[in-house]
N, C-alpha and C positions, 0 to 999 in steps of 0.2 A: 789935566793937572788936578791935584787935590783941591777941594773947596777950602776957602779961607777958614782957619781955625781947626782943621782936621789934623790930628797929630800923626807924625810919621809912623809911630808904632801901630796905629789903627790901620794905616794904609798897608803896611807890611803884613798885618794879620789878615786883612781882607784878601790880599793877593795870595797869601798862603792857602786860605780856604778855597779860593777860586782854582788854584792849581791842583789842589787835592781833588776837588769835584771833577775836574777835567780828566783826571787819570783813572777814575773809577769805571769798572767794566760795564755796569748797567747804564752809564752815562756816555759811553763811547759814541762819538759822532754827533753829539748834541752841540748846537751852535754856542759860541762864546756868549752871545747876547742872552740866550736862554739860561745859561749857567749863571750869569750875573743876576737875572731875575730870581732864580732859585735862592741864591745867596741873600738877596734883599728881602724875600718874602717867606722863606721857609725856616721854621725853627730847626736848627741843627745842633745836635747834642754831642759834644766831644768828651769822651771818657778815657781815663788813664788806668791801666791795670799793671801792677807790679808783677814780676816773674812769679809764676805759680798760682796766681789768682784765678778763680773760676769766673768765666765770662758768661757761659750758658750751662745750664743743667738739663739733663734729659727730662722731657715732659713739661718744661716751662713754656708758657704761652709765647708765640711769635707775634709780637705787637709792633716790632720795629725791624727795619733792615739794619744789619750790623756790618758796616764796612771796616775792614782792617786798613788803617792808614799808616801805621808804623809798627815795627816789631813782627812777631810771628805767633801763631796760635796752633795748638794741637787739638784736632777735632776727632772724636771717637764715637763710633756707633757699636753698641753691643746688644746681644740678646738678653732676655730676662735673667738667665742663670749666670751670665758673664763669661760663659765658656767660649763664646764666639765673639770676636771684636775686630773691627777694621778701623785703623787710625791713619790719619794723614796730617801733614803740616800745611797750613795756609799762611801766606805772607801778603803784605800790602803791595799794590792795591787789589783787594779781593773782598768778597762778601760771604758771610757764613750762612749756609743753607737758605738761600733766598726763596726757594720754591715753597717753603712752608708758611709764607706770609698769607697765602690765600688757599682756598680749597676746603675739603671736608675736615682735614686735620691741620689745625693751625697751632701745633705744639712742636717744639724741637725734638727730633729723635736722637739727638747727639749731645755730647758734652763738649765744651770748648774751654781750654786752659791756656793762659798766657805763658809762652815758653821763655819770654824775656819781657822787659818793660814794653807794653803794647798800647797803641792808641786806637780807639774805636770811634767811628762816627756813626751815630744813630739817626735814622730818619723814621718818624712815626708812620704807621700804616696809612692813616688818614691823609697825611701830607704827601705820601708817595702816590696815593690814588689821585690826588689833585695834580701832581706832576705828570702822571700818565695821561690824564685827561687833556692836558694842555700841550703835550709834545709827542708827536708820532714816533720820533726816533727812540725816545725812552720806552714807549709802548712796545715797539717792535723788538727792542733789545730784550725786554722781559718775556715777550711771547716766544722769541727764539730760544731763550734759556729753557722755558717750560717745554717747548717742542722737542728740543734736543734730549732732555731727560726722558720724556715719554717715548720717543723713538728708540732710545737705547734699551729701555725696559722691554719693549716688544721684541727686539732682537734677542734679548737675553732669555725671555720666556720661551722663544722658539728653540734656543740652544739647550734649555733645560729639558725640553721634551724629547729631543732626539739627537742633540749635539754631542760632540766628543766631550770627554771629561775635562780636557784642557779649556774648552770653550766655556763650560759651566763654571769652572774656577775663575776664569777671566771675567765672566759676567758679574759674579758676586762682588768682586773687588771694584770693578768699574761702576756698578750701580750704586755702591755705597761710598763713593768718593767723588770729589769735584774735579773738573777738568784740569784745574791748576794745582791740584794736590801733589805734594812731594813727600818723600820719606814714608811711603805707604807700607803698612804692615798689617797682614791678616794674622791675628793671634788665636790659635786654637790647636789643641793636641791632635795629632794625626788620626788617632783612633776615633775621635769624635767626627772628624771631617770625612773619612772614608765611609763611616756609618751614615752620616748625613747625606752624602752623595749616592749611597746605595751601591758601592763597589767594594771589591775585595782589596785588602791591604796591598797586595802585590801590584794590582792595577793602579791604585792611587800613587804608590811610590814610584812606579815606572813612569807615570805621567809627570810627576814632579821632576824626575831625573831628566826627562826629555825636554821639559821647559827650561831647566837649568842649563843643559847642554847648548840650547839655542839662545842662551843669555837673555831670556825673558824674565826669569825669576831667580832668586836664591832662596834656600829654605833650610830650616832645622826641624827638630821633632815637634816644635810647637809654634813655628812662625813661617809664613810665606811672605817674602819681600819682592815685589815687582822691581825690576831694574828701572823701568819707567812705566807710567800709566799709559803712555802713548803706544807702547809695544803691545799691551793687552788689548787696547782698542783696535790696533791694526790686525791682531790675531782674529778678533771677532769679525771685523769687516771683511777680511780675506776669506774666512770660513763661510760667511753668509753670501758671498758673491760667487762661490763655486757651485 
C-alpha cells in the first residue's frame, strides 16, 4: 500500500517508470526488486522529441544510453561522401547504438531522427556502470550484445574475403543495422556498389535479381530493401555452415 500522504499521481508515475524499465532489452531478466532499486537510486532522464527532431547527430559523444520508450526513430549510417547509406527504423522498447558507450570509439556513427512524437529514456554512462557492477544479469545482457556484434563482424569479414557476392551484400546490411531494425534501406547507386564490391555490372545485377526471386530483397537503381533482416542473417548463417 502507498505510504500516507503519497499522491495517487506519484504512484501511477512510479509504476509507469517501473513497467518501462522492465520492458527494456538490456534489463531483460532483471529481478523486480533490482528494478525498484534502480528507480529509487538512479537519475533517469525522460526526454520528448516532436516529429522530425534530431535525437543524435553523427560524431556526437556517446555519454548516455538512449532507450526508445515510445514512438519510433529513423537511424542512418552513411559514408563521408553520403553516397552510401543504410537506414533502419527502431521502435520502443529498444536502445540506440548501445555498443558505442564503451571502447576506443565512444562517438555515435549514426544520425537518429524522431519519425513521430517520441519518448527517450536516458541513463548516464557512470550510472549504467554502477548498475552493471551490482547486477550480473544486466552485465551478461550487455556482454551478450557486444559478443553478438563481434561475432557477426567476424563472419562478415570471412564473407568479404572469399564469399559469394550475395553474402557480402547481406553482411554490410546486417553489420550496419540492429537486430530489431525494420524498414531497412541501403541507399546507393548501383554503379557505385558494383564498383565498391569489385564486380561487373552484369554480375551485380544478376545477384540482385536472384535475391529478389528468393524474396530476400527488393531493389531499384539506387536502393536495396531487405524483405526482413532475419532473412539476411539466415543467408549468412546458412552459407557459413556449408
